[in-house]
N, C-alpha and C positions, 0 to 999 in steps of 0.2 A: 379727694376732690378739693381743688383750690377755690376759695371763695373771696371775691374782691370785697374789701371793706367799704368801698365807695358806693354810695347809693346815687345812681345817675338820675338826672331829671327825665331823660328819655333814652331808651334803647330802641334802635331801628333795626329790624331784622330784614335784610335784603337791600342790595345796592343797585337796583334797576332805576329807571327814571323816577318812579314814585318815591323810593327810599332816598335817593339822592336829593330830590326836591325837598323832602322833609328835613334831611340833614342840613342843607344850606340854609333854609329858613330858620330852623331851630337854633343852629349854632350862631347865625348872624343876629339873633335876638337874645343872645346871652345865656342860652340853656346849656347844661352840661350834657353833651351828646356822645353816645357810643353807637357806631354802626357795625354790624356783623354781616359779612357776605361769604357764602359758601364757595363761590367761584371767582369771577372777575366782575368789577363794576360795569354796569351798563345793562345787565339782564339780556333779554332777547333783543331789545333795541340796539344793544351794543354790537350785534352782528350785522345790522342793516348796512347795505353798501351806500345808501344815500337816503336821508330823510329830507324830502323836499317841501313839506308842508309845515315845518316847525317855525313858529313866529321869529322873525328877525334874520332868517337865513334864506334869502330869496333864490340863491343858487344851490341850496341844499347843504347838508352836513352829514358826514358819515356817523353812524351810531357810535363807533369807537371814539371819534373825536368829541362828540357831545358828552359821552360818559367821562372821558378824561378831563374835560374842562370842568364838568360839574363836580367830580371828585376833588380836583385841585381847589375849587371854590369852597367846598365843604371844609377841607383841611385848612384853608386860609382863615376861616372863621373860628377854627378851634375844635371842630369835630374830630373825635378819635375813631380809628378804624381797626377792625380785625378782619383780615382778608384770608380766604382759603380755609376757613373754619366754619363748620355747620353748627347751627343751633339744633339741639336734640330734644329739648323738653322745656315747656313753660310750666312752672309751678304756680297754679292758679288758685290755691286755697287761702292765700293770705297776701296782704299788701304791706310793704312794697313787694313787687313780684320778683321772682328769681328765674333767670334764664340760664339753662345749662348748655355749654358748648362742648363739642366733641373732643377737645383737648383736655377735658377734666375741669375746666374753669367754670365757676358760677358767677354771674353778674347780677346785680340787684338794680331794679329801676322803679321809679314812682309811676312812670307811664311807659307804654310799649307801643310802637308803630310797627305793624306787620306788613311787609312789602315784599314777600317771598315770591310773588308772581305765579305764573302757570306755564306749564310746558305744553305748547301746541304739538299735537301729534303730527309729525312731518311725514315725509316719504323716505324710504331707504335708498336715497340717491346721494352720492358723495358730495356733490357741489350744490346741494339745495340751498344751504345757508348763504352762499355767495350771491344769491339772487333775491334774498329777503328785502323787500322794499323796492326792488328793481325788477319787478315782473312777477314775483311770488308774494301772495298776500294770504292772510288768514282770516280776514274779515272783509265784508262788503259794505262800505259806508258811502255816502255821497262823494267823498273824495275819490275812492276807487272807481266809482261809477263814471265820474267825469273823465278820469284817465283812460278808461276802457271804451268810452262811447264811440260807436261806429266800428269797433274792432271785434274779432273773434276771441272769445275767452274760453278756457277750460276750467270746469269746477270738478275737483276730485272729492267724492264723498256721496253717500246715499242717504244721509239723515235729513232731518227737518231743516237744520241750519243751511245745508247745501241747497235744498229745494227752495227755501226762502231767498237765498242769495241769487239763485238762478232766475227766479221770477223777477226779482228786483232789477238785476242787471239787464235782463231782456226788455223790461219796460223802459229802461233808460237808454235804449238804442244799441245794445251789444248783441252780437250773435253768440249764443251760449251753447256749449257742449258739456253735458254732465257725463263724467266718466266713473263707472263703478266696477269693482271686481266681481260682484255678485251677478246673478242672472237677471236681476231686476230691482225695482224700488219698493215693491209691495211690502216686503218684510221689514223695511227700515224707515219708511217715510209715510207720513199721514196721507190718507186718501185725498183729502181736499187739495194738498200740494201737488199730488201726482196729476190730478185733473187740471190744475192751473198750468202745470208744465206742458201737458198735452195741448191745452187751449192756446198757449203761447207759441207752440211750434218749436219748443226747445228739443234739441237732439239729445237722446240718451244712448250712450254706448255701454253695453254691458260686457262682462267678462274681459275687461280691459284694465290695464294699469300703465302708469308712466314709468319708464325704466331709465330715462336719461334726459338731461337738460343741456342746452347749448346756447351760447351767446358770449358777448364780451362784457361790457359793463352793465348790460340789460339783457334779460331773457329774450331770445330770438326764436328758438325752436324747441319742441318737445318730441321725444320718441315714445310712442305708445306701443304696447305689446298686447296682442289678442291672446287671452288665456286658453282659448279653445284651439285655435290654429297654430299658435306660437309665432305668428308673423308680426313683424314690426312695421309701423308706418311713422313717417316724420311729418309733423305739422308745423307750419310757420305761426307760432303762437308767442305773443309778447306779454300775455297776462294769464297767470295760472293761480287759481284759488284753491288752497288746500283746506278743505272743510271737514276734517276727520276728527274734530273734538279737541279738547284741552284738559289737562290734568292739573289742578291747583296744588301748590306745594303746601299742604296743610297736615300731612301725617304727623309731624312732630308735635302738633298741638294736643294730641292724646285726649280728645274729647272735652277740652277746656271751653270751646266756644261753639255757639250755634252755627251750623253750616246748612246750606241749601241742599237740594236733592242731588246736585252734581259735585258737592264737596267744597264749594266756594263759601267764603265767610259772609255771614249775614250781618248787616250793619244798620244803625239808625232806624228809619221808618220801616225797613224790611223785617225787623224783628217783631214777631207777633207776641201777644200777651202770653201765649203758651211757651214761646221761646224764653221769655223773661222769667216766667214762673219756674220752668225747668232749670234755668241757670241760677235761680234764687237771687235775682237782681235786688241789691240791698238798698237802693237809693229811692227817694221820693220822686226825683226827676226821671224823665225818660232818657234813654241813651241819645247822646249827641249824634249829629250827622257824622258818619264814618266810624262811630264808636260801636264796638262789638257787644256781645251779651255779657262781657266782663268789664266792669267800670275801669276806665283809664287805659284800656287796650283798644287800639284803633287798627283798622285794616284799609289799605290803599292800593290802588293799581289792579293788576290783573288777578290777584288772589281774592279780590272782593266780589261778591255776587252783584250783578248788575253794572259792573264797570263798563266804561266806554274805552274801547281798545285803541287809544291814540296816545302817543308819547306826551303831547301837551296836556291831555286830560290826566295822565298819571302824575306828571309834575304838579299840576294844579291840585290834585287830591293830596299829595304830600304837603303842600303849603297849607291847605285848608285844615288838615289834621293838626298841624302845629298850632293853629289858632285855638283849637279845642283843647290841646295839651295845656296851653296857658290857663284856660278856664278851669280845667281839672286840677292843676297844681294850686290854684287859689282856693279850691274847695276845702 
């Protein structure tokens, strides 16, 4: 195994919007930065056809273009990159920390920013990603509610997140259809949400699944299949919410950090005294905002518990983490 003799100021794992934001700010402020990305820069946002609510781009920007610009900007300031290589292990028993990469290299860092993101469970439809941000959404925030107001939307999923989204969108003026493959919601959704769905007059279609999406630059139609009869119906739908959960990319951490019940990394005020005791937190101070149960290791973006699933928020978290990196380096 090859070990780098350089001790980096900060190693950033993941080159989605949060990681790229951290890289740009850290490098521009004179830190020695190494970013490691398993796939391509941009993360899930990189596949978005058009991001229309990102500050400074009133006509929108594609996820790929935003990622390319941010990547070039980070390189301009001197950040070094390792692309198409996965981080396999974080050695968390001593500082500076050691990060192992799947090509056999070990790199050492005074601080670490984890921005590995989460993979939203999609649908087994070939062109699903081409409509991400252009009719296909994975969260329901005021922005999506405004886009969908007065229109019919379909929500795929039978869990609490799907139920909460359905009630919220219905209250904001959308006609909502919940689509589930099972025979009902009782086994997967809280009773109070089921009551609210019934009270709001939200349609629930059981034993159904989406098998095809159609449209040009924006979603226009969905094809639904009844699992009982096998018949297909086509709906003129411009807004589809896929609420089937997300899996955070945290397996490589090997128990180093405190995680929430869903596997997302706990940070800052979300860390309980029990979490810090179990992690043997060694410092008199409490963890900084975005700092994990391991001193000088931060988590940003979709991999962090309680994150706000917006590109701008992810970039902001990356920049905020760098402010705390400076504080930790001075300790």
